[in-house]
C-alpha positions in Angstrom: -27.2 11.3 16.9 -25.8 8.5 19.0 -29.0 6.5 19.7 -32.5 6.6 18.4 -34.9 5.8 21.2 -37.3 8.8 21.1 -37.8 12.2 19.5 -35.5 13.7 22.0 -32.6 12.0 20.3 -33.3 14.0 17.1 -31.6 17.4 16.7 -33.6 18.5 13.6 -36.8 16.6 12.9 -37.5 18.5 9.6 -34.1 17.7 8.3 -34.5 14.0 9.2 -37.9 14.0 7.4 -36.4 15.6 4.4 -33.6 13.1 4.3 -36.1 10.3 4.3 -37.9 11.8 1.3 -34.6 12.2 -0.5 -33.9 8.5 0.1 -37.4 7.7 -1.2 -36.5 9.5 -4.4 -33.1 7.9 -4.7 -32.8 4.8 -2.4 -29.2 4.0 -3.3 -27.8 7.5 -3.1 -25.5 6.5 -0.1 -25.0 2.8 -1.1 -21.3 2.9 0.2 -22.0 4.8 3.5 -22.3 1.6 5.6 -19.8 -0.5 3.7 -18.2 -3.1 6.1 -20.6 -2.2 8.9 -22.8 -4.8 10.5 -26.2 -4.1 12.0 -27.9 -6.5 14.4 -31.7 -6.6 14.5 -32.8 -8.3 17.7 -36.5 -9.2 18.1 -38.0 -10.1 21.4 -41.4 -9.9 19.7 -42.7 -10.5 16.2 -42.6 -8.0 13.4 -43.5 -7.5 9.8 -43.0 -3.9 8.6 -40.3 -3.0 11.1 -38.1 -6.0 10.4 -38.3 -5.9 6.6 -38.1 -2.1 6.2 -35.1 -1.8 8.5 -33.3 -4.6 6.7 -33.9 -3.0 3.3 -32.9 0.4 4.7 -29.6 -1.1 5.9 -28.9 -2.8 2.6 -29.6 0.4 0.8 -26.7 2.0 2.7 -24.4 -1.0 2.0 -24.7 -2.5 5.5 -24.9 -6.2 6.3 -28.0 -6.8 8.5 -28.3 -9.9 10.7 -31.6 -10.7 12.2 -32.0 -12.7 15.5 -35.3 -13.6 17.1 -34.3 -13.6 20.7 -37.6 -14.9 21.9 -37.3 -18.1 19.8 -33.6 -18.6 19.1 -31.8 -17.2 22.1 -31.3 -17.8 25.8 -33.7 -16.3 28.2 -32.0 -13.1 29.4 -31.9 -11.7 32.9 -32.1 -7.9 33.2 -32.2 -7.4 37.0 -29.1 -6.1 38.7 -27.9 -8.5 41.4 -30.2 -11.3 40.3 -29.5 -14.8 41.7 -30.0 -16.7 38.5 -31.4 -19.9 39.8 -34.6 -19.7 37.7 -35.5 -19.6 34.0 -33.1 -17.0 32.9 -29.8 -18.3 31.4 -27.7 -15.3 30.6 -27.4 -11.8 32.1 -27.7 -8.7 29.9 -24.3 -7.6 31.4 -22.7 -10.5 29.6 -24.8 -10.7 26.5 -24.9 -7.0 25.4 -21.1 -6.4 25.4 -20.5 -9.5 23.2 -23.3 -8.4 20.8 -21.7 -5.0 20.8 -18.4 -6.6 19.7 -20.2 -8.4 16.8 -22.2 -5.4 15.5 -21.6 -1.7 14.8 -25.3 -0.8 15.5 -27.8 -2.7 17.5 -31.6 -2.5 16.9 -33.9 -3.8 19.6 -37.7 -4.5 19.5 -39.5 -5.4 22.6 -43.1 -4.9 23.9 -44.5 -4.2 27.4 -46.0 -6.9 29.5 -49.0 -4.7 30.4 -48.9 -6.2 33.9 -46.7 -3.8 35.8 -46.7 -0.1 34.7 -43.6 0.8 36.7 -41.6 -2.1 35.1 -42.8 -1.3 31.5 -42.2 2.4 31.8 -38.7 1.9 33.1 -37.8 0.7 29.6 -35.4 -1.8 31.1 -34.6 -3.8 28.0 -33.7 -0.8 25.8 -31.8 1.0 28.6 -29.7 -2.0 29.5 -28.6 -2.5 25.9 -27.7 1.2 25.8 -25.7 0.8 29.0 -23.8 -2.4 28.2 -23.5 -2.8 24.4 -21.0 0.0 23.7 -22.6 0.7 20.3 -25.4 2.9 19.0 -28.9 1.5 19.8 -32.0 2.0 17.7 -35.5 1.3 19.1 -37.6 -0.9 16.7 -40.3 -0.4 19.3 -40.0 -0.4 23.1 -42.4 -0.8 26.0 -43.6 2.9 25.7 -42.5 4.3 22.3 -42.2 3.4 18.6 -40.0 6.2 17.2 -39.4 4.7 13.7 -43.1 4.4 13.2 -43.6 8.0 14.3 -40.8 9.3 12.0 -42.5 7.5 9.1 -45.8 9.1 10.1 -44.2 12.5 10.0 -42.7 11.7 6.6 -46.2 10.7 5.4 -47.8 13.8 6.7 -45.1 16.0 5.1 -45.7 14.2 1.8 -49.5 14.4 1.7 -50.6 17.3 3.8 -49.8 20.8 2.4 -51.8 22.8 4.9 -49.6 25.1 7.0 -51.1 24.1 10.3 -53.4 21.1 9.9 -55.8 19.7 12.5 -54.4 16.3 13.5 -56.6 13.9 15.6 -55.3 10.8 17.3 -58.5 8.7 17.7 -58.8 5.7 19.9 -60.2 2.6 18.3 -61.8 -0.6 19.6 -59.9 -3.9 19.7 -60.4 -7.5 20.8 -57.4 -7.4 23.3 -55.4 -4.9 25.3 -52.6 -3.3 23.2 -49.6 -1.2 24.4 -49.7 2.6 24.5 -46.4 2.7 22.5 -47.7 4.1 19.1 -50.1 6.6 20.7 -47.4 7.8 23.1 -44.9 8.2 20.4 -47.2 9.8 17.8 -48.3 12.3 20.4 -44.7 13.1 21.4 -43.6 13.6 17.8 -46.6 15.8 16.7 -46.0 18.0 19.8 -42.3 18.2 19.1 -42.9 19.3 15.5 -45.2 22.1 16.8 -46.9 22.8 13.5 -50.4 21.4 14.1 -53.6 21.8 16.0 -53.4 18.5 17.9 -56.4 16.7 19.4 -56.6 13.3 21.2 -60.0 11.6 21.5 -60.8 8.5 23.5 -63.4 7.0 25.8 -63.1 7.7 29.5 -60.5 5.5 31.1 -58.1 5.5 28.2 -56.1 8.6 29.2 -52.4 8.4 28.2 -49.4 9.3 30.3 -49.5 13.1 30.5 -45.8 13.5 29.8 -46.5 12.3 26.2 -49.7 14.3 25.6 -48.6 17.7 26.7 -49.9 20.4 24.3 -52.7 18.3 22.9 -56.4 19.1 23.4 -58.0 16.0 24.9 -61.7 15.1 24.6 -64.0 12.1 25.2 -66.3 13.3 22.4 -65.2 11.7 19.2 -67.4 13.7 16.8 -66.3 16.9 18.4 -62.7 16.0 17.8 -63.3 14.8 14.2 -64.9 18.1 13.2 -62.8 19.9 10.5 -59.9 17.4 11.0 -57.3 17.2 8.2 -55.7 14.0 9.5 -57.1 11.3 11.7 -54.7 8.8 13.1 -56.5 5.7 14.3 -55.0 3.4 17.0 -56.1 1.3 19.9 -54.4 1.3 23.2 -55.1 -0.1 26.7 -55.6 2.0 29.8 -52.6 3.7 31.4 -54.1 4.5 34.8 -55.8 1.1 35.3 -52.8 -0.3 33.6 -53.4 -2.7 30.7 -57.2 -2.8 31.3 -59.9 -2.3 28.6 -62.5 -0.3 30.5 -65.9 -0.6 28.9 -67.2 -1.9 25.5 -66.8 0.9 23.0 -67.4 -0.9 19.7 -69.3 2.2 18.4 -65.9 4.1 18.3 -65.0 2.3 15.1 -64.4 4.9 12.4 -66.8 5.0 9.4 -67.4 7.4 6.5 -70.5 8.7 8.2 -68.5 9.8 11.2 -65.8 11.3 9.0 -68.4 13.5 7.2 -67.7 16.3 9.7 -64.0 16.3 8.9 -62.1 18.2 6.2 -61.9 15.1 3.9 -59.5 13.9 6.5 -56.6 11.7 5.5 -56.7 8.4 7.5 -53.6 6.9 9.1 -53.0 3.7 11.0 -49.7 2.0 11.8 -50.8 -1.5 10.8 -51.6 -4.3 11.5 -55.3 -3.3 11.6 -58.3 -5.4 12.6 -60.7 -4.6 9.8 -64.2 -3.8 10.8 -63.2 -3.7 14.4 -60.8 -0.7 14.5 -61.6 0.7 11.1 -64.3 -0.1 8.6 -63.4 -1.5 5.1 -64.9 1.6 3.5 -62.5 3.9 5.3 -59.4 1.7 4.9 -60.1 1.1 1.2 -61.2 4.7 0.6 -59.5 7.4 -1.4 -58.3 9.2 1.8 -56.5 6.2 3.4 -52.8 6.6 3.8 -52.1 3.4 5.6 -50.2 1.8 2.7 -48.1 4.9 2.2 -47.2 4.9 5.9 -46.0 1.3 5.6 -43.9 2.2 2.6 -42.3 5.1 4.3 -41.0 2.9 7.1 -38.1 2.0 4.9 -37.1 5.6 4.2 -37.5 6.6 7.9 -35.2 3.8 8.9 -32.7 4.7 6.2 -32.6 8.3 7.3 -31.9 7.3 10.9 -29.3 4.8 10.0 -27.5 7.3 7.8 -27.5 9.9 10.5 -26.0 7.5 13.0 -23.4 6.2 10.5 -22.3 9.8 9.6 -22.0 10.9 13.2 -20.4 7.9 14.9 -18.0 6.2 12.5 
């Protein structure tokens, strides 16, 4: 693949998942693949797992990773075409991206939505401008609408721990103290549907419907217990409203997942991308229980990133 922005960039999902598992078994199998190649990790927003796992993945392939916190260390960038730059922005993406492309062989970008203007966020301006002007492969470390590296790690985790031929997978909305992006929910839905080997359900309170282009193929219900019945995997995540964009309609604290609620499931494995608000999104008993896979998901972020980087290195250099 040339870029890694969404599942649509992946030719063979199962092959990519299998490669991630091979790297997990032998992290340094391709230690010379990225020799003399530089990778830039540009962060417009903070990160823990994404930053560290991608850095380790690059080093496992012999690459030199350089991390730059754009929001704290760089100039304010302008992304609008034809902008009259007499305000707070100092440098245009048309000027910054090509220079960065000359410094690096691969660019990785992490940016979040503003949750103010849906049209602006869903245009994916930041990622798309880097793709247009940098001249090098671009990897999304999370964008305004998607988090593909997280979703690939999720698919790796499911492959590793779920041996049922066609599991019932439930994406379950969770309460939170503030509005969060739809990125992880959109992306997980997109990847599960693309894999096509699960009975996929999405459950959330009314008002939290996601963009239909990401949920095509899923059964959607506002009845949490109905969705949890006989579930094999429950992926827990908060997101803010898509239609009433960025809003948090209603107080739904009772949606927090507990062992009592999960009693109707098929001893469901529990997933969450982290960070998680304990006893708000998920109870301690669930997070610390025997069916929790959240730590495994975090670990698999490294192998997912390494598989993506290796694919790009093999096909572009």
